[in-house]
C-alpha positions in Angstrom: -75.5 2.1 -26.1 -79.1 1.7 -27.3 -80.4 0.4 -24.0 -78.5 3.1 -22.1 -80.2 5.8 -24.1 -83.6 4.1 -23.8 -83.2 4.0 -20.0 -82.2 7.7 -19.9 -85.2 8.8 -22.0 -87.6 6.7 -19.8 -86.2 8.3 -16.6 -85.7 11.9 -17.7 -88.4 13.3 -15.6 -87.1 11.6 -12.5 -83.6 12.7 -13.3 -84.8 16.3 -13.4 -86.7 16.0 -10.2 -83.6 14.7 -8.4 -81.6 17.6 -9.7 -84.2 20.0 -8.4 -83.9 18.4 -5.0 -80.1 18.8 -5.1 -80.4 22.5 -6.1 -82.6 23.3 -3.2 -79.7 22.7 -0.8 -77.8 26.0 -0.3 -74.3 24.5 -0.3 -72.5 27.8 -0.2 -68.8 27.1 0.6 -67.7 30.7 1.0 -70.0 31.3 4.0 -69.4 29.3 7.2 -73.1 29.9 8.1 -74.0 27.2 5.5 -71.6 24.5 6.7 -74.4 22.2 7.7 -76.1 22.6 4.3 -72.8 21.8 2.6 -72.6 18.6 4.7 -76.2 17.8 3.9 -75.4 18.2 0.1 -72.5 15.8 0.4 -74.6 13.2 2.2 -77.3 13.5 -0.5 -74.8 12.9 -3.2 -73.2 10.0 -1.4 -76.7 8.4 -1.0 -77.4 9.0 -4.7 -74.2 7.3 -5.8 -75.0 4.3 -3.5 -78.5 4.1 -4.9 -77.3 3.7 -8.5 -74.9 0.9 -7.7 -71.6 2.7 -7.1 -69.3 0.9 -4.7 -67.0 2.1 -1.9 -69.0 5.3 -1.5 -67.4 7.5 1.2 -67.8 11.0 2.5 -64.2 11.9 3.0 -63.8 14.5 5.7 -61.2 17.2 5.2 -60.0 20.2 7.2 -62.8 22.0 5.3 -65.7 20.6 3.4 -66.0 16.9 2.6 -65.2 15.1 -0.6 -67.6 12.5 -1.9 -65.8 9.4 -3.4 -67.1 6.3 -5.1 -66.1 3.8 -7.7 -67.3 1.0 -9.9 -64.6 -1.4 -11.0 -66.0 -3.9 -13.5 -62.6 -5.2 -14.7 -59.2 -4.0 -13.5 -57.8 -4.7 -17.0 -60.2 -2.1 -18.6 -59.5 1.7 -18.6 -60.7 3.8 -15.7 -62.3 7.2 -16.0 -62.1 9.5 -13.0 -65.1 11.9 -12.9 -64.5 15.2 -11.1 -67.2 17.7 -10.1 -68.1 20.0 -7.3 -71.3 20.4 -5.3 -70.5 23.7 -3.6 -72.0 26.9 -5.1 -71.3 30.6 -5.1 -73.3 32.9 -2.8 -76.5 34.1 -4.3 -76.0 37.8 -3.6 -77.4 40.2 -4.7 -80.7 38.5 -3.8 -82.9 41.3 -5.1 -81.8 40.8 -8.7 -83.1 37.2 -8.8 -86.5 36.9 -10.6 -87.1 33.8 -8.4 -85.4 32.7 -5.1 -82.0 31.2 -5.8 -82.6 28.0 -3.9 -86.2 27.5 -5.0 -85.6 26.0 -8.5 -88.1 26.9 -11.3 -88.3 26.1 -15.0 -88.8 28.9 -17.4 -88.4 29.3 -21.2 -85.9 31.8 -22.6 -84.7 32.9 -26.0 -81.6 30.7 -25.7 -83.6 27.8 -24.0 -87.0 27.5 -25.8 -87.4 24.0 -24.3 -87.0 25.4 -20.8 -84.2 26.1 -18.4 -83.9 25.4 -14.7 -83.2 28.6 -12.7 -81.3 28.2 -9.4 -77.9 28.8 -7.9 -75.6 26.0 -9.0 -77.9 24.9 -11.9 -75.0 25.1 -14.4 -72.0 25.6 -12.1 -71.7 22.9 -11.2 -74.5 20.8 -9.8 -76.4 20.4 -13.0 -73.3 19.5 -15.0 -71.9 17.2 -12.3 -75.2 15.4 -11.9 -75.3 14.6 -15.7 -72.3 12.3 -15.0 -74.1 10.5 -12.1 -77.2 10.0 -14.2 -75.2 8.9 -17.3 -73.4 6.2 -15.3 -76.8 5.2 -13.7 -78.2 4.7 -17.2 -75.2 2.6 -18.3 -75.3 0.5 -15.2 -79.1 -0.1 -15.5 -78.6 -1.1 -19.1 -75.6 -3.3 -18.2 -73.6 -1.2 -20.8 -70.9 0.3 -18.7 -67.8 -0.5 -20.8 -65.0 0.5 -18.4 -64.3 1.4 -14.8 -65.4 4.7 -13.3 -64.4 6.6 -10.2 -66.2 9.7 -8.8 -64.5 12.5 -6.8 -66.9 15.3 -6.0 -65.7 18.1 -3.8 -67.2 21.0 -1.8 -64.6 23.7 -2.0 -64.2 24.5 -5.7 -65.6 28.0 -5.3 -63.1 28.8 -2.6 -59.9 27.4 -4.1 -60.0 23.6 -3.6 -57.3 23.8 -1.0 -58.3 20.6 0.7 -58.8 18.8 -2.5 -55.1 19.3 -3.4 -54.2 17.6 0.0 -56.7 14.8 -0.7 -55.3 14.1 -4.1 -51.7 14.1 -2.9 -52.6 11.6 -0.1 -54.9 9.4 -2.2 -52.9 8.8 -5.4 -53.3 5.0 -5.2 -57.1 5.3 -4.8 -57.4 7.8 -7.6 -55.4 5.9 -10.2 -57.1 6.3 -13.6 -56.4 6.7 -17.3 -58.2 10.1 -17.8 -60.1 12.7 -15.9 -63.5 13.8 -17.1 -65.0 17.1 -16.1 -68.1 19.1 -17.0 -67.6 22.6 -15.5 -67.2 24.5 -18.7 -69.5 25.4 -21.6 -70.0 25.1 -25.3 -70.4 27.7 -28.0 -74.1 27.1 -28.7 -76.7 24.4 -28.6 -76.2 23.8 -32.3 -72.5 24.4 -32.2 -70.9 21.8 -29.8 -67.4 22.6 -28.6 -64.7 21.1 -26.3 -62.6 23.3 -24.1 -59.0 22.6 -24.7 -57.4 25.3 -22.6 -58.1 27.1 -19.3 -56.5 30.3 -18.0 -54.7 30.3 -14.6 -55.6 32.6 -11.7 -54.0 34.8 -9.2 -56.5 36.3 -6.7 -55.6 39.0 -4.2 -57.2 41.4 -1.7 -55.7 44.8 -1.2 -56.0 47.2 1.7 -55.0 50.9 1.7 -54.8 52.7 5.0 -54.4 56.4 5.5 -55.1 58.3 8.8 -55.6 56.4 12.0 -59.3 57.0 12.1 -62.2 58.2 9.9 -62.0 62.0 9.5 -64.5 64.9 8.9 -64.2 65.6 5.2 -64.7 69.3 5.8 -61.9 69.7 8.3 -59.5 67.3 6.7 -60.5 67.1 3.0 -57.6 68.2 0.8 -55.1 67.9 3.6 -54.5 64.2 4.0 -54.5 61.2 1.6 -58.0 59.8 1.1 -57.6 56.0 1.0 -60.6 55.6 -1.3 -59.3 58.2 -3.8 -55.8 56.7 -3.6 -57.0 53.1 -4.2 -59.1 54.2 -7.2 -56.0 56.0 -8.7 -53.7 53.0 -8.0 -56.2 50.6 -9.6 -56.7 52.9 -12.6 -52.9 52.9 -13.1 -52.7 49.1 -13.5 -53.7 49.4 -17.2 -52.3 51.8 -19.8 -54.2 53.5 -22.6 -53.9 50.4 -24.9 -55.4 48.1 -22.3 -52.1 46.5 -21.4 -51.3 45.7 -17.7 -48.6 47.9 -16.3 -47.1 45.6 -13.7 -43.3 45.2 -14.6 -42.6 41.6 -15.7 -46.2 40.7 -16.0 -45.9 39.6 -19.7 -42.4 38.2 -19.6 -43.6 34.5 -19.8 -46.7 35.0 -21.9 -46.7 32.6 -24.9 -47.7 34.4 -28.1 -49.9 32.2 -30.4 -48.8 31.9 -34.0 -50.9 33.6 -36.8 -52.0 30.1 -37.8 -53.3 29.2 -34.3 -55.1 32.5 -34.1 -56.6 31.9 -37.5 -57.9 28.5 -36.3 -59.5 30.1 -33.2 -61.2 32.7 -35.4 -63.1 30.0 -37.2 -65.4 29.7 -34.1 -68.7 31.5 -34.8 -68.8 34.9 -33.1 -71.1 37.9 -33.6 -69.8 41.1 -32.1 -73.2 42.7 -32.5 -75.0 39.8 -30.7 -72.3 39.8 -28.0 -72.9 43.5 -27.2 -76.6 43.1 -27.5 -76.7 40.2 -25.0 -74.7 42.3 -22.5 -76.6 45.6 -23.3 -73.4 47.4 -24.0 -72.5 49.7 -27.0 -68.9 48.4 -27.5 -66.3 46.0 -26.2 -63.0 47.1 -24.8 -59.7 45.5 -23.8 -56.1 45.0 -24.9 -55.4 46.5 -28.3 -54.4 44.2 -31.2 -56.6 41.3 -30.1 -60.1 40.2 -30.9 -62.8 39.9 -28.2 -62.6 36.1 -28.3 -58.8 36.3 -27.9 -58.9 38.8 -25.1 -61.2 36.4 -23.2 -59.1 33.2 -23.7 -55.4 33.5 -24.8 -54.5 36.8 -23.2 -53.9 37.5 -19.5 -56.2 40.0 -17.7 -56.6 42.0 -14.5 -60.0 42.9 -13.1 -61.4 44.4 -9.9 -64.0 42.0 -8.5 -65.1 44.2 -5.5 -64.2 47.6 -4.0 -65.4 49.1 -0.8 -64.7 51.7 2.0 -66.2 54.6 3.8 -69.9 55.2 4.2 -72.4 53.4 1.9 -75.6 53.6 3.9 -78.7 55.7 3.3 -78.3 59.5 3.3 -75.1 61.4 3.7 -72.1 61.1 6.0 -69.3 63.4 5.2 -66.3 61.3 6.1 -62.8 60.5 4.8 -62.5 56.8 5.5 -59.4 55.5 7.3 -59.3 52.5 5.0 -60.3 51.2 1.5 -60.3 47.7 0.1 -60.5 45.8 -3.2 -60.5 42.3 -4.5 -58.5 41.8 -7.7 -58.2 38.7 -10.0 -55.7 38.2 -12.7 -56.4 35.5 -15.3 -53.2 33.9 -16.5 -52.1 32.0 -19.7 -49.7 29.1 -20.1 -46.2 29.5 -18.5 -47.3 32.3 -16.2 -46.7 31.1 -12.7 -49.5 32.3 -10.3 -47.1 32.6 -7.3 -44.7 34.7 -9.4 -47.5 36.9 -10.7 -48.8 37.4 -7.2 -45.4 38.5 -6.0 -45.0 40.9 -9.0 -48.3 42.4 -8.2 -47.4 42.8 -4.5 -44.1 44.5 -5.3 -45.6 46.8 -7.8 -48.7 47.8 -5.8 -46.6 48.6 -2.8 -44.3 50.7 -4.9 -47.0 52.9 -6.3 -48.6 53.7 -2.9 -48.2 57.5 -2.2 -46.6 58.8 1.0 -49.2 59.1 3.8 -50.7 55.7 3.0 -49.9 52.1 3.9 -50.7 49.1 1.6 -51.3 45.5 2.4 -51.7 42.8 -0.2 -53.3 39.5 0.9 -53.0 36.6 -1.6 -55.9 34.3 -1.9 -56.2 31.2 -4.1 -54.6 30.7 -7.5 -53.8 28.1 -10.1 -51.9 27.4 -13.3 -53.3 27.5 -16.8 -53.8 24.2 -18.6 -53.9 23.0 -22.2 -55.2 19.6 -23.5 -53.8 18.5 -26.8 -56.4 17.7 -29.5 -54.5 14.6 -30.7 -54.9 12.8 -27.3 -57.1 9.7 -27.0 -59.3 11.5 -24.5 -60.0 14.4 -26.9 -60.6 12.1 -29.8 -63.1 10.1 -27.7 -64.9 13.3 -26.6 -65.0 14.6 -30.2 -66.6 11.3 -31.4 -69.1 11.4 -28.6 -70.3 14.9 -29.5 -70.4 14.0 -33.1 -72.6 11.0 -32.3 -75.1 12.9 -30.2 -75.1 16.3 -32.0 -74.5 15.1 -35.6 -71.5 17.4 -36.1 -67.9 17.6 -35.0 -67.2 19.9 -32.0 -64.9 22.9 -32.3 -61.9 23.0 -29.9 -61.9 26.2 -28.0 -59.9 27.8 -25.2 -61.8 29.1 -22.2 -61.3 32.4 -20.4 -62.2 30.7 -17.1 -60.0 29.0 -14.6 -60.2 25.5 -13.0 -57.0 25.5 -11.1 -57.4 21.8 -10.1 -56.8 20.7 -13.8 -53.1 21.7 -13.6 -52.9 20.1 -10.2 -54.4 16.8 -11.4 -51.8 16.6 -14.1 -48.9 17.4 -11.7 -50.0 15.0 -9.0 -51.7 12.2 -10.9 -50.1 12.5 -14.3 -53.4 12.7 -16.0 -54.9 14.9 -18.7 -58.4 16.3 -18.1 -61.1 16.3 -20.8 -63.5 19.2 -20.4 -66.9 18.3 -21.7 -69.0 21.3 -20.9 -72.7 21.6 -21.8 -73.5 25.1 -20.4 -73.8 28.3 -22.4 -72.0 31.6 -21.7 -75.5 33.2 -21.3 -76.4 30.8 -18.3 -75.4 33.5 -15.8 -73.1 31.4 -13.7 -71.9 33.3 -10.5 -74.6 35.9 -11.3 -78.3 36.3 -10.3 -80.7 34.1 -12.3 -78.2 31.4 -13.0 -79.8 28.7 -15.1 -79.2 25.5 -17.1 -81.1 24.4 -20.2 -83.1 21.2 -20.1 -81.8 20.5 -23.6 -78.3 20.8 -22.3 -78.9 18.7 -19.2 -80.4 15.8 -21.2 -77.9 16.2 -24.0 -75.1 15.8 -21.5 -76.6 12.6 -20.2 -76.9 11.4 -23.8 -73.4 12.3 -24.8 -71.3 11.2 -21.8 -72.0 7.4 -22.3 -70.6 7.7 -25.8 -67.4 9.1 -24.4 -67.1 6.0 -22.2 -67.7 3.8 -25.3 -65.3 5.5 -27.6 -62.6 5.9 -25.0 -62.7 2.2 -24.2 -62.6 1.3 -27.9 -59.7 3.7 -28.7 -57.6 2.3 -25.8 -57.9 -1.3 -26.8 
């Protein structure tokens, strides 16, 4: 792969410039006001794939945002790698917390990224990481060192549940035939501690609504006389955890797989500093389910968190009102064998049961997905491990992530393929938050490492 690496190094400034152009497009999938920008981003990606020599590039329209597809089949007898990524991004709110505009990328140095990092919405999740794959394949093609076939499937709805991707995959199984799926939408432990994500938690996401009186009421005339939906909602949410941090929904833990002491001991080998963790978040102490470490709580245990809560008057000044309604968005991260539909139904039944008289509760399910685990004895994992070892000079550590990529379980169900998660971001890169960024070291290291995966995967499957 010497010529591939030489081409990458010679074109690194152009690669960065092209990424900056992509990051300037506000492809926010959650807000219909940005639909044209989402389409523009898909068109830019499709043109980029065409420019590097990918064949059959197509912008596949769906009931929502388009999916960009392309392939390069050099020999049908060789293995095929299906690359998945997404070009849509989270909303940039709250805008006032960004140190530079979210869609005006700038490069700054940080403690974690002394060589510089690119600050922009989508820099790490997932435009920067997805773009590494495009540039890695460009380098292999330019050097005439692409060892196997490659297919690209880049969607525009990952941040809103990938509903139309699931339909596309079901309808296009023949076109999507491959041997393994390669994704970079996760992270690694540190720039000098490479790691491969071998597990992802599932997800159940709901929105709740509590209604009390038929209109907003004067808090002086009615306070203390009728149920206040905001007070009630706060009490109901607080009751969803007990004093040990366990979730109180009946049946919630019934299918949770407990890891053995040996497995937990292996996980504990990953470097972790409790002090540095707290310092990075500016908190005095961590909290969570009793009996588990911070790393375990964030990876192998299910959780329930409020993602947003609102109701009543929140403007400037005072308005003494008892709101008629209160709302919250709640996400539950799930572990293997927990079914997201079953968990959603358990939540709905429980939440309705704890609503006091004088209120009405509505639970609106949103998107969800199953947990996924990749065995470390698979050919794909072995190829990824060798690739990291080649570029970083040390073996990567297998880790389970606390995040969710619901499409990974869907890929296995519909296509029968395991997914290899080669992430290059860091936990400190502020994905989904103001000042999201992606290190230049990480961007270039990804472009360096990915071709080695192609090489080793092809060799191991001979």
